[in-house]
N, C-alpha and C positions, 0 to 999 in steps of 0.2 A: 097716043102711044101708051103700049101696055107697060105696067110697072113691072120690074125684074122682080124674081122669086123672094128676095131679101127685102125689097119695098112691100110687097104683098105681105110678107110675113109680119113685119112691124106692123102694119096696118090690121091684119088679123088679130094679133096680139093685143093691140090697143083697144079695138072693139071688144074683145073678150073681156079684157079688164074692166072697161068701163061698163060692163052689165054685170060685173062681180061674177064671173064664171070662173070654175076651174077647167083646166084643159079636159079632166075627166067629164065634167058636166057638158062640155061644148061637144066632146067627142060622142058621148051618149045621144045628144039631141040631134047631132048630124049623121049619126050611124056610120061612123069611122073611128079608128083606132086611137087612143091617146097618144100614143108614139107617133102617129101620122100628123096630129095636131102639133105635137112638138116640134118635129121636122119640117112643117109647113112655116111654123113660126119662126125657126130659125133660118128659114130661107133655102133649106136644102132641095126642095121639090117645087116644081111648077105644077100647081094642081090641075086638074081638068075642069072644063066647064061645069060637068055635072056634079064634082067634089064643090066647086065654089057655089053652086046653086044651093047645095046642102048646107053648107056653112052660112050662107047668106038667110036662108030660112030658120036655122037654129038660133042666129043672131038676132033676128027679127030686123034685118036690114034687106034694103035693094041690092040686088047682084052688084050695081054700079059702085056701092059703097066699099066693096073690098076691092075694087079697081081705080080708087082715086090714088 
């Protein structure tokens, strides 16, 4: 079962904070905007697989880590 956008947002924020990254740093590493990271963490958007892959690479985790 896929996580809801809110669940994924909480997971994304937890992974980002565990790596001591700001939203701006994560956004730069992933090649997306800081505002989009904020909206994802707030659960406002359901990201595409491509965006999830960029985030996973930027966080140095497997894609499945974002989907737990």
